[in-house]
C-alpha positions as CSV (number, residue, x, y, z in Angstrom):
1,M,-0.1,0.3,0.0
2,K,3.0,2.5,0.8
3,K,4.3,1.4,-2.3
4,F,1.5,2.7,-4.2
5,F,1.2,6.1,-2.6
6,F,5.0,6.7,-3.4
7,I,4.0,5.9,-7.0
8,I,1.3,8.1,-7.1
9,S,3.1,11.2,-5.7
10,I,5.9,11.1,-8.1
11,L,3.4,11.3,-11.1
12,A,2.2,14.0,-9.5
13,C,5.5,15.9,-9.3
14,F,6.1,15.0,-12.9
15,I,2.7,16.3,-14.1
16,A,3.3,19.6,-12.1
17,C,6.5,20.2,-14.1
18,S,5.2,19.6,-17.4
19,S,2.6,22.4,-16.7
20,D,5.5,24.9,-15.7
21,K,7.3,24.2,-18.7
22,E,4.1,25.2,-21.2
23,E,3.9,28.2,-19.5
24,E,7.4,29.8,-20.6
25,I,6.5,29.7,-24.5
26,I,7.9,33.5,-25.5
27,T,5.6,35.2,-27.9
28,L,7.1,38.1,-29.8
29,E,5.1,40.7,-32.0
30,L,6.2,44.1,-33.8
31,S,4.0,46.8,-34.3
32,Q,5.1,47.0,-37.8
33,S,7.4,45.0,-40.0
34,E,8.9,48.1,-42.4
35,I,9.8,51.8,-41.4
36,S,10.4,54.6,-44.3
37,F,12.4,57.3,-43.3
38,S,12.7,60.6,-45.2
39,A,16.1,62.1,-46.3
40,N,16.4,64.4,-43.7
41,E,17.2,63.4,-39.8
42,E,13.8,62.0,-38.7
43,T,12.4,60.0,-35.5
44,K,9.9,57.1,-35.4
45,D,8.6,54.7,-32.7
46,L,8.2,50.7,-33.1
47,S,6.4,49.0,-30.3
48,V,7.6,45.2,-29.4
49,K,5.1,43.3,-27.7
50,T,6.5,39.9,-26.0
51,N,6.7,37.7,-22.8
52,G,10.4,37.4,-22.7
53,S,13.7,39.4,-23.2
54,W,14.6,40.7,-26.6
55,T,17.6,42.4,-28.3
56,I,17.8,44.2,-31.6
57,S,20.8,43.4,-34.1
58,D,22.3,44.3,-37.6
59,I,21.7,48.2,-36.8
60,P,23.1,50.1,-39.7
61,D,25.2,53.0,-38.8
62,W,22.8,55.7,-40.0
63,I,20.3,54.6,-37.3
64,S,20.1,55.1,-33.7
65,I,17.9,52.9,-31.4
66,D,17.0,53.5,-27.9
67,P,16.7,51.0,-26.2
68,K,18.5,48.1,-28.2
69,E,17.6,45.7,-25.5
70,G,14.9,44.5,-23.1
71,K,12.5,42.8,-21.3
72,G,8.7,42.5,-22.3
73,N,6.9,44.9,-24.0
74,Y,8.4,48.2,-25.3
75,K,8.2,51.3,-27.3
76,I,11.5,51.5,-29.3
77,T,12.6,55.1,-30.7
78,L,14.3,55.0,-34.0
79,K,16.2,57.9,-35.3
80,S,17.6,58.2,-38.9
81,E,20.8,60.3,-39.6
82,E,20.2,62.9,-42.8
83,N,21.0,61.1,-45.6
84,L,23.6,63.0,-47.6
85,K,23.5,61.1,-50.8
86,E,21.6,60.9,-53.5
87,E,21.1,57.3,-53.5
88,E,18.1,55.4,-51.4
89,R,19.5,53.4,-48.6
90,S,17.8,50.2,-46.5
91,A,18.8,48.0,-44.0
92,T,16.9,45.0,-42.1
93,L,16.9,44.9,-38.2
94,K,16.6,41.5,-36.1
95,I,14.7,41.5,-33.0
96,V,15.2,38.6,-31.0
97,A,13.2,36.9,-28.1
98,K,14.9,33.4,-27.1
99,D,13.7,31.1,-30.1
100,K,11.7,34.1,-31.3
101,I,13.0,36.2,-34.2
102,K,11.2,38.9,-36.1
103,E,12.8,41.4,-38.9
104,L,12.0,44.8,-39.4
105,K,12.9,46.4,-42.7
106,I,14.0,50.1,-42.6
107,K,14.8,52.4,-45.8
108,Q,15.7,56.1,-46.0
109,N,14.6,58.2,-49.0
110,A,18.0,59.6,-51.4
111,K,18.7,63.6,-50.9
112,N,16.2,65.7,-52.7
113,V,19.1,68.2,-54.4
114,E,17.5,71.2,-55.5
115,L,19.6,73.5,-58.3
116,S,18.1,75.9,-60.7
117,I,19.9,79.1,-62.2
118,S,18.2,82.6,-63.2
119,K,18.9,82.5,-66.6
120,P,19.9,79.8,-69.3
121,E,21.8,82.0,-71.5
122,L,24.1,85.3,-71.4
123,V,25.1,87.3,-74.5
124,F,27.8,89.4,-74.7
125,D,28.9,92.2,-77.2
126,A,32.0,91.6,-78.9
127,E,33.7,94.4,-77.0
128,P,31.8,93.6,-73.5
129,I,31.2,96.1,-70.6
130,A,33.7,95.5,-67.7
131,D,31.3,94.9,-65.4
132,G,30.2,91.7,-67.3
133,L,26.9,89.9,-66.5
134,T,25.4,88.5,-63.3
135,L,23.8,84.7,-62.8
136,D,21.8,83.9,-59.7
137,I,22.5,80.1,-58.6
138,V,19.8,78.6,-56.2
139,S,20.4,75.3,-54.6
140,N,20.5,73.4,-51.2
141,E,23.9,71.9,-51.8
142,P,27.2,72.9,-52.4
143,W,28.2,73.5,-56.2
144,T,30.8,74.0,-58.7
145,I,30.9,75.4,-61.8
146,V,33.3,73.1,-64.9
147,D,34.0,73.8,-68.5
148,I,34.8,77.4,-68.4
149,P,36.3,78.6,-71.5
150,E,39.4,80.8,-71.4
151,W,38.1,83.9,-72.8
152,C,35.4,84.0,-69.8
153,T,36.3,85.3,-66.2
154,L,33.7,83.9,-63.2
155,S,33.5,85.7,-59.9
156,A,33.6,82.2,-58.1
157,D,33.4,78.7,-59.7
158,K,32.2,77.0,-56.7
159,G,29.9,77.7,-53.7
160,E,27.5,76.2,-51.5
161,G,23.5,77.6,-51.3
162,N,22.2,80.5,-52.9
163,M,24.6,82.7,-54.8
164,T,24.9,85.8,-57.3
165,I,28.1,85.2,-59.5
166,T,29.3,87.7,-62.0
167,V,30.3,86.7,-65.5
168,V,32.9,88.6,-67.5
169,V,34.4,88.0,-70.8
170,D,37.3,89.0,-72.7
171,K,36.9,91.3,-76.0
172,N,36.8,88.9,-79.0
173,Y,39.2,89.9,-81.1
174,I,38.1,88.4,-84.5
175,D,35.0,88.6,-86.6
176,I,33.3,85.1,-85.8
177,K,30.8,84.7,-83.6
178,R,32.1,82.5,-80.5
179,D,30.1,80.0,-77.9
180,A,30.3,77.9,-74.9
181,T,28.6,76.0,-72.7
182,I,29.4,76.0,-68.9
183,I,28.0,73.3,-66.3
184,I,26.8,73.7,-62.8
185,K,27.1,70.6,-60.6
186,A,25.1,70.6,-57.4
187,G,25.2,66.8,-56.2
188,S,23.4,64.6,-59.3
189,K,21.9,67.9,-60.9
190,T,23.4,69.8,-63.7
191,E,22.3,73.4,-65.1
192,E,24.1,74.6,-68.4
193,L,24.3,77.6,-68.9
194,K,25.0,78.8,-72.6
195,L,27.8,82.3,-73.3
196,K,27.5,83.8,-76.7
197,Q,29.7,86.2,-77.8
198,E,29.1,88.7,-81.0
199,A,31.4,88.8,-83.5
200,L,33.6,92.0,-83.8
201,N,33.3,94.3,-86.6
202,I,37.0,94.3,-87.2
203,Q,38.6,97.9,-88.8
204,I,41.8,97.5,-90.0
205,V,43.6,100.1,-92.3
206,F,47.0,101.4,-93.3
207,S,47.3,104.9,-91.8
208,M,49.6,107.7,-91.5
209,M,51.9,107.8,-89.0
210,D,50.1,110.3,-87.1
211,L,46.9,109.0,-87.4
212,T,45.5,111.9,-89.0
213,G,44.2,110.0,-92.0
214,T,44.0,106.6,-93.5
215,Y,44.9,105.4,-97.1
216,A,41.8,104.0,-99.1
217,S,43.5,100.7,-100.1
218,D,44.2,97.6,-98.2
219,I,46.9,96.9,-100.7
220,L,50.1,99.2,-100.5
221,D,53.7,99.4,-102.2
222,M,56.4,99.9,-100.0
223,G,59.4,100.5,-102.1
224,F,63.3,100.4,-101.4
225,Y,66.5,101.5,-103.2
226,S,68.6,98.8,-103.4
227,E,71.0,99.6,-100.2
228,A,69.8,98.2,-96.6
229,S,67.4,100.6,-95.6
230,A,64.0,100.4,-93.4
231,N,60.2,102.1,-93.8
232,S,57.5,102.3,-91.7
233,I,53.9,102.6,-91.9
234,M,51.0,102.8,-89.3
235,I,48.3,100.1,-88.4
236,R,45.1,101.4,-87.4
237,S,42.6,98.5,-86.2
238,N,40.2,97.9,-83.1
239,T,41.7,94.6,-82.5
240,K,45.0,92.0,-82.6
241,W,47.1,91.3,-85.8
242,T,49.5,89.3,-87.2
243,V,52.3,90.1,-89.1
244,Q,54.1,87.5,-91.7
245,S,56.7,88.3,-94.7
246,N,57.0,86.0,-97.6
247,A,60.8,87.2,-98.1
248,T,63.3,86.8,-96.1
249,W,64.9,89.8,-97.2
250,A,62.3,91.7,-96.2
251,T,61.9,91.5,-92.1
252,P,59.2,93.0,-90.1
253,D,60.0,94.6,-86.8
254,K,57.3,92.6,-85.1
255,N,55.1,89.7,-85.7
256,N,52.0,90.7,-84.0
257,G,50.1,93.7,-82.7
258,N,47.3,95.4,-81.0
259,G,45.3,98.2,-81.7
260,N,47.3,101.1,-83.4
261,Q,50.7,100.4,-83.9
262,P,53.6,101.1,-86.4
263,I,55.1,98.4,-88.3
264,T,58.5,99.1,-89.7
265,I,60.0,96.5,-92.7
266,S,63.7,96.1,-92.8
267,V,65.3,95.3,-96.2
268,T,68.8,93.7,-96.9
269,E,70.9,95.1,-99.5
270,N,69.8,93.9,-103.0
271,K,73.2,93.1,-104.7
272,N,71.7,92.3,-108.0
273,K,71.1,94.1,-111.1
274,T,67.5,93.0,-111.1
275,D,64.2,94.4,-108.8
276,R,62.9,92.0,-106.1
277,N,59.7,92.0,-104.7
278,G,57.7,90.5,-101.7
279,E,54.8,90.5,-99.9
280,V,54.1,91.3,-95.9
281,T,50.8,90.5,-94.9
282,I,48.8,91.9,-91.9
283,T,45.8,89.8,-90.9
284,A,43.1,90.3,-88.5
285,G,40.8,87.7,-88.4
286,S,39.2,87.3,-92.0
287,K,40.5,90.5,-92.9
288,F,44.2,91.4,-93.9
289,L,46.4,94.7,-95.5
290,K,49.1,93.4,-97.7
291,L,52.1,95.2,-98.6
292,I,53.8,94.9,-101.5
293,I,57.6,95.1,-100.9
294,G,59.7,96.3,-104.1
295,Q,63.5,97.0,-103.8
296,G,65.3,98.1,-106.7
297,G,68.4,96.4,-107.9
298,M,71.9,98.3,-107.9
299,I,72.7,100.7,-111.0
300,D,76.2,100.7,-112.3
301,V,78.1,104.0,-112.5
302,T,81.0,105.3,-114.0
303,D,83.7,107.1,-112.6
304,N,83.1,110.0,-115.2
305,P,82.6,113.0,-112.9
306,Y,80.7,115.0,-115.5
307,Q,77.4,113.1,-115.8
308,I,73.9,112.7,-114.5
309,N,72.8,109.4,-114.0
310,Q,69.6,107.4,-112.4
311,R,71.3,106.2,-109.0
312,D,72.9,109.6,-108.3
313,N,70.2,112.1,-109.7
314,A,67.1,110.7,-110.7
315,P,64.5,111.9,-108.1
316,H,63.9,109.8,-105.0
317,I,60.9,108.9,-103.2
318,G,61.3,110.9,-99.9
319,D,63.4,113.8,-101.1
320,Y,62.6,117.0,-99.2
321,L,64.6,120.1,-100.3
322,I,64.6,123.7,-100.1
323,K,64.7,126.0,-103.2
324,K,64.4,129.8,-103.7
325,K,62.5,131.5,-106.7
326,I,65.3,134.4,-108.2
327,S,65.4,136.9,-110.8
328,Y,66.4,135.2,-114.0
329,V,70.0,135.5,-115.1
330,D,71.9,135.0,-118.1
331,P,73.3,131.4,-118.1
332,G,76.5,132.3,-119.9
333,N,78.6,130.2,-122.0
334,G,79.0,126.5,-121.9
335,G,81.8,124.3,-122.7
336,K,84.9,122.7,-121.3
337,N,86.3,123.9,-117.8
338,A,83.7,126.5,-117.5
339,S,83.6,129.1,-114.9
340,W,80.1,130.1,-114.2
341,N,79.7,133.3,-111.3
342,F,76.1,133.6,-109.5
343,S,77.4,135.0,-106.8
344,N,74.9,137.2,-106.7
345,L,71.5,136.4,-106.8
346,T,67.9,138.0,-106.5
347,V,65.5,136.2,-104.4
348,L,61.5,136.7,-105.1
349,I,60.4,133.8,-103.0
350,D,62.8,133.1,-100.2
351,K,61.2,129.4,-99.3
352,Y,60.1,126.9,-101.7
353,E,59.8,123.5,-100.3
354,A,59.9,120.9,-102.5
355,N,58.1,117.1,-101.6
356,Y,58.6,114.1,-103.5
357,R,56.1,111.2,-102.6
358,A,55.1,108.0,-103.8
359,P,51.2,107.9,-105.3
360,N,48.8,106.1,-103.0
361,M,47.1,103.4,-103.9
362,A,43.5,103.8,-105.0
363,E,40.5,101.3,-103.8
364,D,41.1,98.9,-107.0
365,H,44.6,98.4,-106.3
366,T,45.5,100.4,-108.9
367,Y,47.4,104.1,-109.2
368,R,45.9,106.8,-110.6
369,L,48.0,110.0,-111.6
370,G,45.7,111.9,-113.6
371,L,44.4,110.0,-116.3
372,D,46.7,107.3,-116.2
373,I,45.6,104.3,-114.4
374,I,48.7,101.9,-113.6
375,D,48.7,98.5,-112.7
376,P,51.5,98.2,-109.8
377,S,52.5,94.8,-111.1
378,K,53.8,96.4,-114.4
379,I,56.1,98.9,-112.7
380,S,59.6,98.9,-111.1
381,A,60.2,99.8,-107.5
382,N,60.3,103.1,-106.7
383,S,59.0,104.4,-110.5
384,L,56.4,106.4,-109.9
385,I,56.9,109.5,-108.4
386,I,54.7,112.8,-107.6
387,Y,56.1,116.4,-107.0
388,T,54.6,119.1,-104.9
389,D,55.7,122.4,-103.4
390,N,54.3,124.4,-100.7
391,V,53.4,127.5,-103.4
392,V,52.2,126.1,-106.6
393,N,49.2,123.9,-105.8
394,T,49.8,121.5,-108.6
395,M,50.9,117.6,-108.7
396,Y,53.4,116.6,-111.5
397,Y,53.6,113.0,-111.9
398,Y,56.5,111.4,-113.4
399,E,57.5,107.6,-114.1
400,I,61.0,106.4,-114.0
401,K,61.2,103.8,-117.2
402,N,63.7,102.7,-119.7
403,N,66.5,105.2,-118.0
404,Q,64.4,108.0,-118.6
405,L,62.5,110.2,-116.5
406,Q,59.1,110.4,-118.2
407,A,56.7,113.1,-117.3
408,M,53.1,111.7,-117.4
409,G,51.4,115.0,-116.7
410,H,49.9,117.3,-114.4
411,E,46.7,118.4,-112.7
412,N,45.4,121.0,-110.0
413,S,42.2,122.2,-109.3
414,T,41.0,123.5,-112.6
415,T,43.6,121.8,-115.3
416,L,44.3,118.2,-116.3
417,L,47.0,117.6,-118.7
418,Q,48.2,114.2,-119.9
419,Y,51.3,113.7,-122.1
420,N,50.6,111.0,-124.9
421,P,53.3,110.2,-125.8
422,R,54.8,111.1,-123.0
423,M,57.1,113.8,-122.4
424,I,61.2,112.9,-122.0
425,E,62.8,115.4,-119.6
426,D,66.3,113.3,-118.9
427,K,68.4,110.2,-119.9
428,Y,70.1,108.4,-117.8
429,P,73.0,108.3,-117.9
430,T,74.0,111.7,-119.8
431,Y,77.7,112.8,-120.2
432,Y,79.2,115.9,-121.1
433,G,78.8,116.3,-124.9
434,D,75.4,113.8,-125.3
435,S,72.3,115.4,-126.5
436,Y,68.8,113.8,-127.1
437,K,65.6,114.8,-128.5
438,Y,61.9,113.3,-128.1
439,D,58.5,114.1,-129.6
440,Y,55.4,114.2,-127.4
441,Q,51.9,115.3,-127.1
442,S,49.4,116.2,-124.7
443,D,46.0,116.8,-124.0
444,V,44.7,119.4,-121.6
445,W,41.2,119.9,-120.0
446,Y,40.5,123.1,-118.5
447,S,37.5,123.0,-116.1
448,G,36.5,119.7,-117.2
449,R,36.5,120.4,-120.9
450,N,39.4,119.0,-123.5
451,D,39.9,122.5,-124.9
452,F,43.2,122.1,-126.6
453,R,46.0,119.9,-127.2
454,T,49.8,120.5,-127.2
455,K,52.4,118.6,-129.2
456,G,56.4,119.7,-129.6
457,Y,59.5,118.2,-128.8
458,Y,62.1,117.9,-125.9
459,E,65.7,118.4,-126.5
460,M,68.3,118.1,-123.9
461,K,72.3,118.9,-124.5
462,A,75.1,118.7,-122.0
463,D,76.5,121.4,-123.0
464,G,79.3,122.6,-120.6
465,Y,81.0,121.7,-117.5
466,G,83.6,123.3,-115.1
467,T,82.9,125.7,-111.7
468,I,80.1,127.6,-110.7
469,T,80.1,130.4,-107.8
470,L,76.9,130.9,-105.9
471,P,76.2,132.7,-102.4
472,S,76.9,129.6,-100.7
473,G,80.6,129.2,-102.2
474,T,82.0,127.9,-105.2
475,Y,81.5,124.4,-106.3
476,N,83.6,122.0,-108.6
477,N,82.8,118.8,-110.8
478,V,79.9,120.7,-112.3
479,L,77.7,119.6,-115.3
480,R,75.3,121.9,-117.2
481,I,72.4,120.9,-119.4
482,K,70.4,122.6,-121.8
483,Y,66.8,122.0,-122.3
484,V,64.5,122.9,-125.0
485,Q,60.7,122.7,-124.7
486,T,58.8,123.4,-127.8
487,I,55.2,124.0,-127.5
488,Q,52.6,124.1,-130.5
489,Y,48.8,124.5,-129.0
490,I,46.1,123.2,-131.2
491,P,42.6,124.3,-130.3
492,L,40.2,121.9,-130.4
493,R,37.0,124.4,-129.4
494,G,36.5,128.2,-129.5
495,V,39.1,130.5,-130.9
496,W,42.7,130.9,-129.5
497,E,43.9,133.8,-128.2
498,G,47.6,134.5,-128.5
499,P,50.7,133.0,-129.9
500,L,50.2,129.1,-131.0
501,E,53.7,128.1,-130.8
502,Y,56.4,128.7,-127.8
503,E,59.8,128.0,-127.1
504,F,61.1,127.0,-123.6
505,I,64.7,127.0,-122.8
506,T,66.0,125.7,-119.0
507,Y,69.6,125.6,-118.1
508,K,70.5,123.3,-115.0
509,W,73.6,123.0,-113.2
510,Y,74.1,119.6,-111.3
511,V,77.3,119.0,-108.7
512,K,78.9,115.9,-108.2
513,G,77.3,114.5,-105.1
514,Y,74.0,116.1,-105.1
515,R,71.1,114.5,-106.8
516,Y,69.1,118.1,-107.7
517,P,70.5,120.7,-109.7
518,V,71.8,123.6,-107.5
519,L,70.6,126.2,-110.1
520,E,68.2,126.6,-112.6
521,T,66.8,129.1,-115.3
522,M,64.2,129.3,-117.7
523,R,62.8,132.0,-120.4
524,M,59.9,131.2,-122.4
525,V,59.7,133.1,-126.1
526,D,57.3,133.0,-128.5
527,T,57.9,132.3,-132.7
528,T,58.9,136.3,-132.8
529,G,61.7,136.0,-130.3
530,F,59.5,137.7,-127.6
531,E,60.1,137.1,-124.3
532,T,56.9,136.1,-122.3
533,A,58.5,135.1,-119.3
534,S,61.9,134.4,-117.3
535,L,62.7,133.2,-113.7
536,G,65.1,131.2,-111.8
537,F,65.4,128.5,-109.1
538,Y,68.5,128.5,-106.6
539,Y,69.0,125.3,-104.5
540,P,71.3,126.0,-102.0
541,P,73.5,123.1,-101.7
542,T,73.6,123.8,-97.8
543,D,69.5,123.0,-97.8
544,H,69.8,119.5,-100.0
545,T,68.3,117.7,-96.9
546,Y,68.3,114.3,-98.5
547,L,71.8,114.2,-98.3
548,K,73.2,111.5,-95.6
549,Q,76.1,113.8,-94.9
550,T,76.7,117.4,-96.0
551,K,80.1,117.5,-96.9
552,Q,81.4,121.4,-97.3
553,V,82.2,121.6,-101.0
554,V,82.4,125.2,-101.0
555,S,85.5,127.4,-101.5
556,V,88.0,128.8,-98.5
557,D,88.5,132.6,-99.5
558,N,86.7,131.7,-102.9
559,K,89.5,129.2,-103.7
560,P,88.1,126.5,-105.5
561,I,88.8,123.0,-103.7
562,T,88.9,120.2,-106.2
563,N,87.9,116.6,-105.8
564,V,85.2,117.3,-103.5
565,R,82.5,114.5,-103.2
566,S,79.6,113.7,-100.8
567,T,77.4,110.8,-101.2
568,P,73.6,111.2,-101.8
569,R,71.4,109.4,-99.6
570,K,68.6,106.9,-101.4
571,T,65.6,107.0,-98.8
572,S,62.9,105.0,-98.3
573,R,59.5,104.6,-100.3
574,S,57.2,106.7,-98.3
575,E,58.1,110.2,-99.9
576,S,58.4,111.4,-103.3
577,V,60.3,113.3,-106.3
578,R,60.2,115.9,-108.8
579,P,62.8,116.5,-111.4
580,I,62.9,119.8,-113.6
581,L,60.5,122.8,-113.0
582,Q,58.5,123.7,-116.2
583,L,58.0,127.8,-116.6
584,T,54.0,126.5,-116.7
585,K,53.6,125.9,-113.0
């Protein structure tokens, strides 16, 4: 019996223990299985319902949880950090209560970057204002600007938040529009700003050195004589330009320039007897100027002291000298070893300023001298010459051609004269005893009407040599040349008043070492021998300003100095010349 009760007690205890184990079954519930956060910092709650102890694991670093563990039911706080990236992020948390596991999915939105600009395009003039143009940038993030062209400067190329920046562009030096696109970046957002700049209306011309006037043509001749020398011209422009020569013997002093600047072309000596030619091109954008560089060849000259020749006596472009108008003096006799005394001269006009220059090229790239239209490619270097002075308002046109000084004609405000065939005024070389005679003809327009023409001959003879005494002293190695021009007037309309034929007689005295004569006498008579006009010109040797050196070729106490010689200066092409004066001037 006792044994029975013992077994019953053990069974009761077993049943009691089994009952206790059934009461410890763990439950675990979450208030939600997924939580979403905005991109900003944000707090959210989660309820945990359990009858046991619990812990939370697999927590990402951008989430903070309070508390992370506990027992029984709890309200848990989850706090997200701001998402600084433009990418959504997520994680799965594990909540564990003994053998119970629950997963909580969390995610956070990507950052919402804001970026905008106040205008999509900025347009600038070719010559922009110095202050530039402004642009507003609106953003909630740091931003940077890239792809900035080299001709553009920004007040800032990076920043944060809202900002106004200034955009400044360089002057557009070419006549082509230019544009660029710059990029503003904030996170993954971008904005494009288009930059546009107008083309420059390029202005580039040849100008006088003092900028007081410009040349009509974009192509000019620049002539040089055979020796090494230099010449300059002004470039007048509103932009940058470059310079290039196609001739190794003609070198510009600069390869580029900007705005108004002179350029100087230097040439080496031409040791050949033929002319040579080259080009210097000045370029600005699509526009250009061109200098046609011509250099004369060397001219051989004999040692004969009594001669005039092209090298030493032909008019030279760039020469300037002073002469005096005097009363007519008897020229005296010619012959060998003559002695002419003109120590007492009566001056009527003290200062004639004689200028010798080259013609300017016309817009059609030709030379227009009176009625003659000349293609520059058909002439020699330094061959066209215009003479003017400060008293007679007339331009006299000449060409040195075929070893001759050929008069082409002259013009002023009322009269235009053209020789056809041309009148030959000098022959090179001419020695003592030489004589030449050429026919000529001219048409004359007065106030726009071709009223008459002339014809005749022009004769020259070197009729004497020796010494000459002038108010400035006595000079040796003198050659005298007599010129006779006959003029027959042929009326083309109306009745001609006065004689129809004249003879114009000129004597010139040349001193070795001086390009131009030191004295001229002129006399005009009609067919009856009646003198209609007479005068003279005195060129004081001390006023021959074209000479590189003025050596004293005068006497001491009126005693002649023999074998004295100075060297004429061959100047650059930027000026011009004139040979003998006609009484009709």
